[in-house]
N, C-alpha and C positions, 0 to 999 in steps of 0.2 A: 535403335532411334530412341532419344528422349521424349518420352511422353510428357513430361511435366513442364515443358518449355513454355515461353510465352511469346517466341518470335521464331519463325520457319529457319532462318537462314542469318550467320553472320559472316560479315567479311571483314577477316582479321587481317591487319596490314594494310589498313584502306588509305593510309596516307602515302604509302609509296607508289611509285610510278604506275606498276601494275595492278597495285590495288585501286588506285584512283580510275582506272579504266576499267575495272570489274564495277566499280561503284556507278560508274557513268553508264555502262549496259544494264546494271541492275534497276536503275532510275527509269531508264527508258522502256525496259522490258517487262518489268514487274511494279506498275503503278499500283498507288492505292486501290483497293477494290479488285486487283488482278487474282486473289486468291492465296498470294504467297506473301508473307510479311519477312521484312527482313531489316538488319541492322548494319552499323558500321562499328568497327572496334580497334583501337591502337593505343598507344602510350601516351599523347597530347589530346585533352579535349577541345582546346583550341584549335589545333590543326585539324581534328576531325570535323569540329564544325565549319573550318574554311573550306574542307574538301566538299562536304554537303553541299556548300552553296555553290561552289565553282563548277562542280560535277551534275549540278539542275538535280539533286534529289530532294524528295519532298522535307518541306523543315518539319515535318513530326517524324522523321526518319531517327530511330533511337540511335544514340551513342554511348560505348561501353568502353571505358578505359581498362585497358588489359596490357600487359607487360609479360613477353616472352620468357623473361627471368623471375617473373614472379609466379609462383605454382597456385597461390591462393585465389590471385585475380584469374586466372585461367582457368581454374575449376569453376569458380563463379560464373563465369562468361559462359563456359560449357553448360552448366544447369540453366542457363536463360534459352538455349535455343536447340533446335532439331538437329542443325548442321552447321558446322564451321568451314567456311573457306579460309585456308591458309595461304596467304600471299606473304608471309615471312621466312625469307630464306637468306644464307643457305641452312637447309634444315638441319645439317649436321651440328650449326651452332645454335640454331635458335627453335627447332622443331620438337625436340624428345619432350619436354614437359608439357606440351600442349596436346601433344598424341596421347600421353599417357592419362590426362585429364579426360577427353575423349573416351577413351577405352575403358575407364573406371566410373562415368557419368551414364554412360550409354548412348553418347551423341554422335551422330554422324559426323564423318570429317572429310574432306577432299582437299588435295594440295597441287602443286605445281613441280613438284620433285622429280629431279632426274639425276639422284645421287644413289647409285645402288648399295653403295656399303652401308649407308643410313638406314635404306629400305631394309635390307638385309638383317640387320641388326632390330629394326623396329618389327618386322615380321617374327622374328625368334622370341622377343621379349613381351609381345602386347598381343600376339593371336589369341591365346586362350582368355586373356582378359576380355577383349572385344567379343569374342563368342559367348561368354557368360553375360556380358552387360547387355548385351543387342547394338552394340556401335558397329557401323558398316564405314571402315577406312578405307579409302580409295586413293593411292597414290596415281602421279603422273597425269592429272585430267587438264592437261592443256596440249599445246602442239606436240611434246613428248608428252604420252604416247597415242593419245587419243586418235587421230587419224590413222596410223597405222594400226593399233590393235585391233580398232573396228573394221579397217580395211582387211584383215587377213581373216577375222571372223566371219564377215559376210563373205569373201570369197570362198572358204571352206563350206559354209552351208549351202553355197550354188553348186560348190562341186559335187557336194552328197547328192544334191535334187538330180545334177545332169549326169555324174559318172558312178554313183553308187558307192563312192566312197571320196574320202578327202585327198587332198594335193601333199603328196609326202613332202615334195619341194617347192618351195615358194621363195620366189626373188622380189625383195623390195626395192623400187627403185625410184629415187628422188627426181622427175624429169625436169621440174621447174622451180623455182625458188626464187622470189624477190623481197628481198627484206632483211631484218637484222635479228640475230640472237640477242636475247635479252641480256641484261647487265646480270641479272641473277642466275642464269644460266652459267656464264663466264665466273661468277662468284662459287657457284656450287661445285664447279669444274677444280678451282683451285682450292678448295675444302677437301675433296676428293684426293686430291695427289698430295695434299699436307697430311691426310691421315694415312695413306700408304708411305710417306716418308718416314712417319713415326712408327710404323707398325708393318715393316716388307711383307709379311705373311698376308696381308690384306691383301696383295696384289692378283693371288690366286683366287680370290672371290671377285674382284675386278676382271678378271681373265675369263671366268667361267660364264658361257652362255647361260647355263642353267643355275646360277647362283641364287636366283628366288625361286627356283621349283621345289624348294623344302626336299631336298635329298634326291630328286629324280636325276638321272644322269642319262642323256639322250646320246644319239651319234654324233660322231665329230662333223663340227660345224666350219663352214668357210671362216677363212680369218679374218675377212673384212677390211684389213688395212693396206691390200696390195691393189695397184693399178691394174684393171683389166679391160678386156675390150670384147662385147658382145656385139654381133651384127655390124660391124664397121664404127661402132660408137664407144668412146673410150668411158669409163667411169672410174670414179675415185670412193675413197672411204668416205663414209657419210658421219658427221659428228654425232648424232643423235643415235647412231646404232647401237653403241654399247648399252643404253637403256633400253631402248626400243624392242631390240631382239630378247634382252632379259624379261621384259615384261611379257610379250608374246610368248615365250616359252611357258612363262608362269600361268597365263592364261589356258594353255593348253592343259598343263598340269592341274590347276583348280577344277576345271571342267570335266576330268577323268580321260584326258587325252584325246579328244574327238578329233584332232588332226593329226592322230597316230602318233606311236611312241617311236617312229623312225621318222618323225617329222624334220626338216632341214630349212632354216631361213637365214637370209642375210640381207642387208640394206646396204645399198651404194648410191653414189648421187652421179648422174650424166653429165658430162663435161663437154661434150660434141665430136665430131667425127675429125680426121686429119692431124696433123701437125700440131695444129693449135688445141685441139681437145686432148692430146697426149700431154702436152705441156701444163695444160691447165691441171689435167689430174695428177700429174707428177709432183705440182706446187702443192695442191691441195694434200697430197699423201704426205707430203714433206713435213707440213704442219700438221697433219692429222684435222684439218679444220673444213669449212664450208665456203666456197667460193662467193663472197658477199660483195666485191667490188673493191676488195681489199681495205675494208674499212673493220676496224676494231668495234666489237661489242661496246655499248655504252656501260659507263660503270654502274652499279646497283642504286636504283633511285633516279636515274636519266634514261632517257629513251628517246626514239623518233620523233618527229613533228607528226601532226595529225595526216599532214598531206603525204608524208613518207607512208605511214601507216594504211592510209585508204590505196597509195600506190602497188602496196606489196601483195602478193599472190604466190600460191603455192600448188604444185600437183604432183600427187605421188601413184605409183601403181604397184600393186600386190600381184605379179604375175605367177600363176601356178601351173604346174606340171601334174596332169592327171594320171590316171593309174594306168592306162594305155598311153601314154604320151600326148595327151590332148592338151590344148592351152587355153588358160581362161586366167581373166585378168579384171579386178576391181580398181578402178580411177577414183581417186579421192582429191577435191579442189578445195582449197579455202581462198576466201575473196579479200584477205586482209593480209599484211606481215604477219609472219607465223610467232614471232616471240612476243607480240605486244597485242596487236588488233585481234587476231584470230583466238589466241590464247586466253584472252579476257572474256571472251564470248564463250567457249568451249567450257572453261570450269564454273561460269555461272549457271549456265544449262546442266552441267553435272551435279551440282549442287540439288537444283530444284528437280531434277529426275529423281535424285535418291530419295528426296522428302515427298513428292507427289505420286511418282509412277511405281516406287519399288517397295509398296508395304509387307509384302510378304518374304523380303530378303533378309536371311538371318545375320547377326552380327558376325564379324570377321574383318581379316584384310584382304582387301579383293584389287583386282585389276578393273579398268573400265569396260573391257567387254564383258567378263564376267559377272560385274556389279549389275551393269546396265543394258549393255549389249544395244539390241534393236531398239529399245525405248529411247536410248540417249542419241543413237543414229538419226531416228526421226526428229527430236528435237533440232539437232544441228543442223538437219536439212529446211526444217521449216522456218528456224529463226536465228541462225547463226552463221550464214552463208557458206555452209559446206556443202559439198554435193558426193555422192557415191554412186557409181555407174560401173555396171556389169559391161566390158567391152571385150566384143567379140574377135 
């Protein structure tokens, strides 16, 4: 953590669509006198001022001019704050210089990254620097991968309490989802595929469920790209599974394998029973996408209306099998659409959690579960519209 900062949190990329939603949430959640100071950052001071006004942020909210392509401006920004929220993606294109600046200055950092190739590179390149400087860097602090990472963590903690051992097999099941994935998610996927086209050897990293587990190789994992049926319900591949599974295995590895070295995890989305459920599952599998009413994700910088965001929601279940065949589930729900409404609240609370609740966490590159765990879960329940429930 940067101890010489003059503001607790900076929202970088504050003029983008998701960045504006983060600003709006910060303005309502962390008013002057709340104990958390924050600022807005981006390339254009005029646009920053306009967003500050339109999103209801206080007039005294500091504005910082910084550009993802200008390393000096990024370092100057990092020196002014304890933690940076990065809403500027794809991170493959726009994220490396900022992460380098944070690792060098000891500044905490959270992002919305779902790009495993870039994360793999950042872990290899900057882990030592972050540990040395004290920077706590946490990727994937939005819908991917917080509900999934924290849900599995809670499930395993409860399994140890009840059964005396973790669940070696956990099935992640998205039961409901109404909303749109962000344009940034689509752009990140395109950037990842472009990297693979340029360097086909990276495909092996992308396919490896343990790619972020720093050399650990666990047991074979379910492929996750097939249509299957469970208890009469059809299931299809889930678009966020390639990043969520990697983060969850990294959480296990970073924590010393409390889920076991034989831990098996997959994620799929329920599409329903009967012929209709099967047809939907097969259509989703063909596109390896998510059924969202046939809508294409918005372009970066665009997004759904407030009414659409407020109407969105999701429900995910982590279903574990105990050592003697017992079944235990943790169900996570969110009260807004996943890609925008819920994500903007989650990442804002993650930044505040790092700054306010985790003074003893040493520097390094983390997952949300390992960095913040139950402290973040409590914040999300109290303020961000998420629930985490044990299901018998």
